[in-house]
N, C-alpha and C positions, 0 to 999 in steps of 0.2 A: 492543377489550379493552385495559385498562391494568393496570399492575402491582398497583394496589390491589385489583383484582378477584381476582387470583390469590394474594395474600399469605396468605389463610386456608388455601388448599390446600397451599401450600408449608410452612406451619407444621405441618401434619399429617403431612408426610413423615418417614420414618425418617432417621437420619443417613446411612445407605447410599444411600437414594433421593436425598437432598439432594446427596450427593457425585456421584452419577450425573448429576443435573440440572446441577450446576455444570460437570462435564466437557463435557456437550453444549453448554451455553451458551458455554464457553470456546472450543470448536472453532468454533462459528458466529461468535463475535465475533473470533476469531483471524484470520479471513479478511478483516477490515476493517482498513484502514490509514488513519490520519489524513492528510488531505490528498492521498490517492492514490485514483484511481478507474479502473475498467475499464468502458468503455462500448462496446457492440457498434456497429460502424460508425465509431468514432472511433479513428484511428491503428491500425487493424487489431485493435482490442480490447485493445491493449497497456495496461499500467498507465501512467496519465498523471497529471500534476499537475492537481489540481482547478482549475477556471476556465481551463484551457488545453488545448491539444492536444499538449503537450510530453511525449513518452514518457520514463519514468524511465530506460530503457535508454540514451537519447541522453545524458542528463546523466551517467550512470554511465560511459559510454564516454569522455566528456570528462575525467571525474575520473581514469580509468585512463590517459589520455594525459597527465596531469600538470597539467591546468588547475586553477587555484586557484578557490576559491569566488567571489572577487572577479571573476575573468575570466568565470566562468559567469554571474554576476549582471549584468555589463556587457553580455554578448552576448545575454542573454535578459531584457530590461527588464521583462517582465510578471511575472518571478519575484521572490519575497521570500526572505529568509534562511531563514525558517521552512519554505518549500517545499523548500529543499535539505536541511534537517534531516530532513524526511519522506522525501524521495527517498533519502537515504543509508541511513536505517533500512530502507526497503523493499528497496533493492538489496542491502544486507548480508544480509537474511533470505532473499533469493531469488536467490542467486548463479547457480544453474543457469539460471534464467529469463533473467537478464541476459546470461550467456555466450551462450545460444542466440539471443536477440534481436539482440545485437551482431554475432554471426557471420552470421546470416540477412540482416540489413539491410546489413551491410558487403559482402555479395556481390551485393546488388541493383543 
């Protein structure tokens, strides 16, 4: 199915139905983060930078410890500046998840 197949159906919806559809889509899309992925069996299913097995919580932990972005990029040569932008956005939006992962992995 593609978007062109459902456009006629969408156009027939009332404003209220369109608003409900938009809310549902926003919820579903809201769980997707550019450059970040969670894969079962990779780093315990933690949010990682795409193309890598580097968990976002690891980068966030270094940021909390005062590492500059330059230091992070020097120590993780597979990362790009855009990866850090994505990591910081994810970490800022998921503070509790970051706190828990840092605490859990710090105790390991």
